C-alpha positions as CSV (number, residue, x, y, z in Angstrom):
1,M,155.5,13.8,58.4
2,D,157.6,11.0,57.3
3,K,161.1,10.8,58.8
4,P,163.8,10.2,56.2
5,E,165.4,6.8,56.4
6,M,169.1,6.7,56.8
7,T,171.1,4.6,54.2
8,E,174.4,3.0,54.2
9,G,177.0,5.6,54.3
10,G,174.8,8.0,56.3
11,S,172.9,9.7,53.2
12,Q,169.1,10.3,53.6
13,R,166.4,8.2,51.6
14,V,163.5,10.6,51.4
15,E,159.9,9.4,49.9
16,V,158.8,12.5,47.9
17,G,155.3,11.5,47.4
18,D,153.4,14.6,46.3
19,R,156.1,17.1,47.9
20,R,157.9,19.4,45.4
21,A,160.5,20.6,48.0
22,I,161.9,18.5,51.0
23,Y,162.9,20.9,54.0
24,M,166.4,20.1,55.2
25,G,167.1,23.2,57.1
26,A,167.0,21.8,60.8
27,G,165.4,24.9,62.2
28,A,166.9,27.4,59.9
29,F,164.6,29.7,57.7
30,V,164.2,32.4,55.3
31,M,161.5,34.9,56.3
32,G,158.2,34.4,54.2
33,I,159.1,30.9,53.2
34,P,157.7,28.1,55.2
35,A,160.1,26.0,57.4
36,R,158.8,22.6,56.3
37,D,158.2,20.4,53.0
38,I,156.4,22.1,50.2
39,T,153.6,20.2,48.3
40,V,153.5,20.4,44.4
41,E,150.4,22.5,44.9
42,E,151.9,25.0,47.1
43,W,155.0,25.3,44.7
44,D,152.8,25.8,41.7
45,A,150.8,28.6,43.7
46,M,154.2,30.6,44.7
47,P,155.5,33.3,42.4
48,P,158.5,32.6,40.5
49,E,160.7,34.7,42.7
50,T,159.6,32.7,45.8
51,Q,160.6,29.4,44.0
52,T,164.0,31.0,43.1
53,A,164.5,31.9,46.7
54,I,163.8,28.3,47.8
55,A,165.9,26.8,45.2
56,Q,169.0,29.0,45.8
57,C,168.8,29.1,49.9
58,G,170.2,25.7,50.5
59,L,167.6,24.7,52.8
60,Y,165.5,22.5,50.6
61,T,166.3,19.7,48.3
62,I,164.1,20.4,45.2
63,Y,162.6,17.5,43.2
64,P,161.2,17.8,39.6
65,S,157.5,17.7,39.2
66,F,156.1,14.6,37.9
67,S,152.7,14.1,36.1
68,K,150.1,12.3,37.9
69,E,148.4,11.2,34.6
C-alpha cells in the first residue's frame, strides 16, 4: 500500500487510484469492517448499512466514485 505523502503544513496527500475509502484509523476498527483501504469494487459490493457505518465512523476518508469510461 502506498504511504501518504506529507504536504507543507502537515496534511496528507493520498493518491486515491481505485480506492473508494482510505483508512485513516491508525489501528482502530469497527467490528465487521476491514481496517484498511476499501476499493471501489469492495464498496459497491457492501450493503448500504455498511457503507453508512464506514462513512460515519470517522476512521475513513470517503472519496466519490469516478467513472472509468
